[in-house]
C-alpha positions in Angstrom: -0.8 6.7 10.2 2.5 7.8 9.0 5.3 9.7 10.6 7.9 11.6 9.1 10.5 9.7 11.5 9.0 6.3 10.9 11.3 3.8 9.1 10.9 0.8 7.1 13.9 -1.7 6.9 16.1 1.4 8.6 15.2 3.9 5.8 12.7 6.9 6.1 10.1 7.8 3.7 12.3 10.3 2.0 15.4 8.0 1.7 13.0 5.3 0.2 11.6 8.0 -2.1 15.1 9.0 -3.4 16.2 5.5 -3.7 13.3 4.4 -5.8 12.9 7.4 -7.8 9.1 7.3 -6.8 7.1 10.6 -6.9 6.2 10.3 -3.3 6.5 8.0 -0.3 5.0 7.4 3.0 6.1 5.1 5.8 4.4 3.7 9.0 5.5 1.5 11.5 1.9 0.3 12.0 -1.5 1.5 10.5 -4.8 0.1 10.1 -4.4 -0.7 6.3 -2.0 0.6 3.7 -5.0 0.9 1.3 -6.9 3.1 3.5 -3.8 5.5 3.7 -3.3 5.5 0.2 -6.9 6.0 -0.6 -6.9 9.2 1.7 -3.7 10.4 0.3 -5.0 10.1 -3.3 -8.2 11.9 -2.5 -6.0 14.8 -1.3 -3.9 14.8 -4.6 -1.1 12.1 -4.4 0.6 11.6 -7.7 0.3 8.5 -9.7 3.0 6.0 -8.3 2.9 7.6 -4.7 3.8 4.6 -2.4 2.6 3.8 1.2 4.4 1.0 3.2 3.8 0.0 6.7 5.6 -2.8 8.8 2.1 -4.1 10.4 -1.4 -3.5 9.6 -4.5 -4.1 12.1 -7.1 -4.0 9.7 -5.5 -5.4 6.5 -7.8 -7.0 4.0 -8.1 -9.2 0.8 -10.6 -9.5 -1.6 -14.5 -9.6 -0.6 -13.4 -8.1 2.9 -11.6 -11.0 4.2 -8.9 -10.3 6.9 -5.3 -10.1 6.0 -3.1 -11.2 8.8 -0.1 -8.6 8.8 2.4 -9.4 11.4 5.5 -7.0 11.9 8.9 -7.9 10.5 7.8 -10.6 8.2 5.9 -9.2 5.2 5.8 -6.5 2.8 2.4 -4.5 3.3 2.4 -1.6 0.3 -0.1 0.4 -1.7 0.3 2.5 -4.6 -1.8 5.1 -6.0 -2.6 4.3 -9.6 -4.2 7.0 -12.1 -5.0 5.1 -15.3 -6.1 7.3 -18.3 -9.6 7.2 -19.5 -9.6 4.3 -22.4 -11.2 4.7 -25.6 -14.0 2.2 -24.6 -15.0 4.5 -21.6 -14.1 2.6 -18.4 -11.0 1.2 -16.9 -10.7 -2.5 -16.2 -9.4 -3.3 -12.6 -9.5 -6.8 -13.5 -6.6 -6.5 -16.2 -4.9 -4.1 -13.8 -4.7 -6.8 -11.2 -3.5 -9.3 -13.8 -0.7 -6.9 -14.7 0.3 -6.1 -10.9 0.4 -10.0 -10.5 2.7 -10.5 -13.4 5.1 -7.5 -12.0 5.1 -8.9 -8.7 6.1 -12.6 -9.9 8.8 -11.1 -12.2 10.1 -8.7 -9.4 10.3 -11.7 -6.9 12.3 -13.9 -9.4 14.7 -10.9 -10.1 15.0 -10.2 -6.5 15.4 -13.5 -5.1 15.7 -16.0 -7.7 12.3 -17.6 -6.3 10.1 -19.5 -8.9 6.4 -18.3 -8.9 3.1 -19.2 -10.1 0.1 -16.9 -10.9 -3.4 -18.2 -9.8 -6.0 -16.2 -11.4 -7.1 -13.6 -10.6 -4.9 -12.1 -7.9 -2.7 -14.8 -6.0 1.1 -15.4 -6.5 2.1 -19.0 -5.3 5.3 -20.5 -4.9 6.3 -24.0 -6.6 5.0 -25.7 -3.3 1.5 -24.4 -4.2 1.6 -22.3 -0.9 0.4 -18.7 -1.3 3.2 -16.0 -1.2 1.2 -13.0 -2.1 -2.1 -11.4 -2.8 -3.3 -8.2 -4.8 -6.3 -5.8 -3.8 -7.2 -3.2 -6.3 -9.8 -0.6 -5.0 -11.2 2.3 -7.1 -12.9 5.6 -6.6 -15.2 5.9 -9.6 -16.2 8.8 -11.8 -18.9 8.6 -14.5 -16.3 7.4 -17.1 -13.5 5.9 -15.3 -11.6 5.6 -11.7 -10.3 8.8 -10.6 -7.8 6.7 -9.0 -7.1 3.2 -8.1 -5.4 2.1 -5.1 -3.3 -1.1 -5.4 -2.4 -3.0 -2.3 0.1 -5.8 -2.3 0.7 -8.2 0.8 3.7 -10.4 0.3 5.1 -13.0 2.9 8.9 -12.8 2.7 10.1 -14.2 6.1 8.5 -17.2 7.9 6.2 -16.1 10.4 6.4 -17.3 14.2 3.0 -19.0 15.3 0.6 -18.2 12.2 -2.9 -18.6 12.8 -4.1 -22.2 12.6 -6.2 -21.7 9.4 -3.0 -20.4 7.5 -0.6 -23.2 8.7 -1.3 -25.3 5.6 -1.7 -22.9 2.9 0.4 -19.5 3.5 4.1 -19.7 2.5 6.9 -17.2 2.3 9.7 -16.5 0.0 12.0 -17.6 2.7 10.3 -21.0 3.0 10.4 -21.5 -0.8 14.1 -20.9 -0.7 15.1 -22.5 2.4 17.1 -19.4 3.7 16.1 -16.0 5.1 15.8 -12.9 2.8 16.1 -9.3 3.2 12.5 -7.6 3.0 13.9 -4.5 1.3 15.2 -6.3 -1.9 12.0 -6.6 -3.3 11.1 -3.0 -3.5 13.4 -1.8 -6.3 12.4 -4.3 -8.8 8.8 -4.0 -7.9 8.5 -0.1 -7.6 10.3 0.0 -11.0 7.6 -2.1 -12.5 4.6 -0.2 -10.6 5.8 3.0 -11.8 5.2 2.0 -15.3 1.7 0.6 -14.5 0.8 3.9 -12.4 -0.2 5.8 -15.4 -0.8 3.2 -18.0 -4.0 2.4 -19.7 -5.8 -0.7 -18.9 -6.1 -1.9 -22.5 -6.3 -5.8 -23.3 -3.2 -7.9 -22.4 -0.6 -7.5 -25.1 0.7 -10.8 -26.8 4.1 -10.5 -24.8 2.2 -10.1 -21.6 0.0 -12.8 -22.2 2.9 -15.4 -23.1 4.7 -14.2 -19.7 1.5 -14.9 -17.7 0.4 -18.1 -19.3 4.3 -19.5 -18.7 3.3 -19.0 -15.0 -0.3 -20.1 -15.0 -1.2 -22.3 -11.9 -4.4 -23.4 -13.2 -4.0 -24.2 -16.8 -4.9 -27.7 -17.8 -6.4 -28.6 -14.4 -10.2 -29.1 -13.5 -11.5 -26.0 -11.2 -14.7 -25.1 -9.2 -15.9 -21.5 -9.5 -18.0 -20.3 -6.5 -18.1 -23.9 -5.2 -19.4 -25.3 -8.7 -17.4 -27.7 -10.9 -16.9 -25.4 -13.9 -14.6 -27.6 -16.1 -10.9 -27.6 -17.2 -9.0 -24.0 -17.1 -7.6 -23.2 -20.3 -5.7 -20.2 -19.4 -6.6 -16.4 -19.8 -7.4 -14.4 -22.7 -6.5 -10.8 -23.6 -9.3 -9.4 -21.6 -8.3 -11.0 -18.4 -11.3 -13.8 -18.5 -10.4 -17.1 -17.1 -11.3 -19.4 -20.2 -12.9 -22.8 -19.0 -14.1 -26.0 -21.0 -16.7 -28.3 -19.8 -17.0 -31.0 -22.6 -17.6 -29.3 -25.9 -18.6 -25.8 -24.4 -16.2 -23.1 -23.5 -17.1 -20.2 -21.3 -15.2 -17.1 -19.8 -15.1 -16.4 -16.2 -14.7 -12.7 -15.2 -15.0 -13.0 -11.4 -15.6 -15.4 -8.5 -13.7 -17.8 -6.1 -11.8 -20.4 -8.0 -10.5 -23.6 -6.6 -8.4 -26.3 -8.3 -10.0 -29.9 -8.0 -6.9 -31.8 -9.0 -2.9 -31.8 -9.1 -1.1 -31.9 -12.4 2.1 -33.8 -13.1 4.9 -31.9 -11.8 2.8 -29.7 -9.4 1.6 -32.2 -6.6 -0.5 -29.7 -4.8 -4.2 -28.3 -4.4 -4.5 -24.7 -4.6 -7.6 -24.8 -2.2 -9.0 -21.3 -2.4 -8.5 -18.0 -3.8 -8.2 -16.3 -0.3 -5.7 -18.7 1.7 -4.0 -16.2 3.9 
């Protein structure tokens, strides 16, 4: 639920709208899920680029309906309304959108805090420690040809939480933990929102050469042996322009378009094991 007098990091929704040059912003101190609020708002006609921010969520979720831990005062819980145009091939590709959002978030984090980040296909942002900093959830309302709208949810750990659940203590990280100092939550919004406003009405065409190069420079899986849905799939070679994960097993190469991916081995310079797609 949103309220006109609610504040996030000391500012109201109208103050954030003006500062971010966003078409519309809603702020809540607490809600079930920012994706739920954004979905209802989109169905009521919210424009592309409309943003929902909440300090805490009672029913935050990741991919496949997994629970997303959302303590107050620690993370960014935000969702954007995206309205991609109908592409020539007749349907929007949400996988490509998620990859672009991941790249936008990684670059925004680097701009805002100077923190080094890695991208773990398809939708996770990791620190150099291998701990998960953020996840992305894209949910769409479909028409016969393309999504009427897409809600893009971002959960980003900025500060170190007190007393995380036992299952997250070895895998969930934070920007503050990566840097060894506290950070201002609000600093990320400007760089991230500027990038999201570009994506909010952009077509979901295949990745361009520049996007591929920037994504591959942060690829956490390339060169490592991986499992897909619990099965040894081979060595990850990176992604292609369609957003598929390329995997080589012996002389055979294949494309992976969905699934839970786990790295089975460390690489030189990256002494960690990214143990699951949804680690938070």
